N, C-alpha and C positions, 0 to 999 in steps of 0.2 A: 268250797267252790266260792269264787269270786263272781261278781257281777259280769266282768270282762269273760269269764270262762263260761258263764250261764248263756251268753248270748252267741257264742261262736258255736260253729259245727265241730264235730270230732276232727275233721281234716286240718282245722285251723283257720279256715277261710271264715270270714264274717257272714252270719246268716242273713237271709233276706226276710224281713217282717212281712207276715202275711197281710193280706189285703186290709183286713177288719182289725189288726193290732190294737189300735186305739179306740175301739169301741166302748171298753168298759170305763176310760178317760172319759170319752164323751159323754156316756150315761150319766156319770157323777155331774159333768159340767152341765147338763141339761137341766137337772136336779137345782143346780145353784143358779141358773139362769132365771128359773121359775121363782126361786127364793129372792133372787134380786128384784124382780119384777113386783112381787107382793112387799117387800121394804119399801120400795118407789111409790108403791100406792098407800102408804102409810099402815101397813099391817106388818109391823117391824117383829110382832111376835110370831106370826106364822112364818114370817121369812127367816128368822132366826133359827125355828123350829125345823123348817126345810134345810138349813144348812146344815144343821147336826145330822138330819136324815142322810143327806148327800154324803156326810163323812162315816155314816153307819155302814152306807151302801158300798162306799170304798173300801172299808174294812172286811165286809162279808166278800166282794169281789176279790179283793187280794188273798183272802183266804183259800177260797174254791178255786182260784184260777192257777195254772202253774206260772213260773215267772216270765217264760216267753211270752204267754198271751196276756199278761197283765199289763202289758205296755206301759205307759206312763204312771202309773199305780205303784209299780216296782221301783222304789226309791233305795231302799236299804235291804237288808233281809226280811225275809217273810214275817217273822214273829216282831220285829221292830216295826215294820209298817202296820200290822194288825195293831198293835198294842197303841200304838201313836195315833192312828185313826180313832179308835174306840176311846182313848182317852180324852180327844180333842171333841169328840161327838158327845161324849159325856158332860163335858165343861160347857160346851155352847148350849146343850140340851136344858142343863141346870139354870144357867143364866135366863135363857129364853122363858123357862116355866117358873121361874120362882119371884123375878123382879115385878113389883107392883107400884103403881102411883109414878110419878116422875113426868117429866115434859114428853114421853114418847108413849105414855099409856093410851090404850085404845078403850073408848067408853062403849 
């Protein structure tokens, strides 16, 4: 089944998205906004960690929600989205937790 088929009703008409269809995406963006605030306050490790958490949140939401309710978190197939979000979260968290020293280190 393709994304086009996922988003159509059985009779072939375009289905109307629900009122809160983009709520999962908004939740992820809220965490990213908090992360950006922490980065701008020179707490870049906390901000990077929060971005990793936002990616993990996106992976969990994509895993538990059906495609029709995932909103903009549904980019490709469900498995591809989950693996991609999880891999990116792992990479960001690894960098945030292992880099020491440098010009951005917090004292």
